[in-house]
C-alpha positions in Angstrom: 52.0 15.1 -48.6 55.7 15.9 -48.4 56.7 12.9 -46.3 55.4 9.7 -44.7 53.3 10.3 -41.6 52.4 7.9 -38.8 49.1 8.9 -37.1 47.9 7.3 -33.9 44.9 7.8 -31.6 44.3 6.8 -28.0 40.9 6.3 -26.2 39.9 6.3 -22.6 36.9 4.9 -20.9 34.1 7.3 -20.2 33.0 7.1 -16.6 29.2 7.1 -16.2 27.7 10.1 -14.5 24.3 8.7 -13.8 22.8 5.6 -12.1 19.5 3.9 -11.7 16.9 3.1 -9.1 14.6 0.1 -8.6 11.8 0.2 -6.1 9.7 -2.7 -4.8 6.4 -2.2 -3.1 5.0 -4.7 -0.6 2.6 -6.4 0.0 1.1 -7.4 -3.4 -2.4 -6.4 -2.1 -1.1 -2.8 -1.7 0.2 -2.9 -5.3 -3.2 -4.2 -6.5 -4.9 -1.4 -4.6 -2.9 1.2 -6.6 0.3 1.8 -4.6 3.0 3.7 -6.6 6.3 5.5 -6.0 8.2 8.4 -7.4 11.7 10.0 -7.0 12.1 13.7 -6.1 8.5 14.4 -6.9 8.7 13.1 -10.4 6.5 10.8 -12.4 4.8 7.9 -10.5 6.2 4.4 -11.1 4.9 0.9 -10.6 6.4 -1.6 -8.2 9.5 -3.3 -9.6 10.2 -0.5 -12.2 13.8 0.4 -12.7 14.4 4.0 -13.7 17.8 5.1 -15.1 19.5 8.4 -15.8 19.5 9.8 -12.3 22.3 12.1 -11.4 24.8 10.8 -8.9 23.9 11.8 -5.3 21.1 11.6 -2.8 17.4 11.3 -4.0 14.1 11.0 -2.1 11.7 8.1 -2.9 8.1 8.8 -1.9 5.1 6.6 -2.0 1.5 7.4 -2.9 -1.2 7.3 -0.2 -3.9 4.6 -0.2 -7.1 4.6 1.6 -7.1 2.0 4.4 -3.3 1.6 4.3 -0.4 3.3 6.2 2.0 4.9 3.7 5.7 4.0 3.9 7.9 7.0 5.0 10.0 8.7 2.4 13.4 7.1 1.9 16.6 8.7 1.0 18.7 6.7 -1.5 22.2 7.4 -2.8 22.6 6.9 -6.6 26.1 5.8 -7.5 27.4 6.2 -11.1 26.8 3.1 -13.2 24.9 1.3 -10.6 21.2 0.7 -9.7 20.2 1.5 -6.2 17.3 -0.5 -4.6 14.6 0.5 -2.1 11.5 -1.2 -0.7 8.3 0.4 0.6 6.1 -1.7 2.8 2.5 -0.6 3.2 0.5 -1.9 6.3 -3.3 -2.4 6.3 -5.1 -0.2 8.8 -7.3 -2.4 11.0 -10.1 -1.6 13.4 -11.6 -3.8 16.1 -15.1 -5.0 15.6 -16.9 -5.8 18.9 -20.2 -7.7 18.7 -22.5 -8.8 21.4 -26.1 -10.0 21.9 -28.1 -7.9 24.4 -30.2 -10.1 26.7 -29.1 -13.4 25.1 -31.5 -15.5 23.0 -29.4 -15.8 19.9 -25.9 -15.3 18.3 -24.3 -12.6 16.3 -21.5 -13.3 13.8 -18.8 -12.4 13.1 -17.5 -12.2 16.6 -15.1 -9.6 18.0 -11.9 -9.2 16.1 -9.7 -7.1 13.8 -11.1 -6.0 10.5 -9.5 -4.1 7.6 -10.3 -0.4 7.3 -13.0 0.6 4.9 -14.2 -2.9 4.6 -18.0 -3.6 4.7 -18.7 -6.6 7.1 -21.9 -8.5 6.8 -23.4 -9.2 10.2 -25.7 -12.2 10.8 -28.0 -12.4 13.8 -29.3 -15.9 14.5 -32.2 -15.7 17.0 -33.1 -18.7 19.1 -36.3 -20.5 18.3 -39.3 -18.3 19.2 -37.3 -15.0 18.9 -36.7 -12.4 16.2 -34.4 -9.4 15.8 -35.8 -6.4 17.7 -33.1 -3.8 17.0 -29.6 -3.2 15.7 -27.2 -0.6 17.3 -24.0 0.5 15.7 -24.6 -1.1 12.3 -24.8 0.8 9.0 -28.6 0.6 9.1 -30.0 0.6 12.6 -33.6 1.0 11.4 -33.9 -2.5 10.1 -35.0 -5.7 12.0 -33.7 -8.2 9.5 -31.3 -10.9 10.5 -28.5 -9.4 8.4 -27.0 -6.0 8.4 -23.6 -4.5 7.5 -21.0 -2.4 9.3 -18.4 -0.4 7.4 -15.1 -0.4 9.3 -14.1 3.3 9.3 -13.2 3.2 13.0 -13.4 0.8 16.0 -17.0 -0.4 16.2 
């Protein structure tokens, strides 16, 4: 070295070029039934997962279909550098109406008319008055039996 040297260096902050995304799925029953989400057709994720490394810009969050549930519509989210965007997908149970009645009287049938969750098997109980018995079922899963219990699977209004 021929002379004294003074060497300096300067640094600058590196701006992030990616961001993250966190998605919550509601209700908990849909999560228990297997609801998941993905971004831009990628790997499926569980509710509450935060995924990082997405390029800045618009992305599409999609939700998996579940039997007996309406699937949330796709959502478009904007990922901002260095931040975590959030989205929520809410599933809704599909319900059908069960209508029950006793033809000719002489007993009761439970449960009574009302909404029932799709794909649910409902146990029906016929209670005949004293001196009567079940003659026939109509609209149940097994109309050939004459027992006091039967089932109906709610795949449509019944």
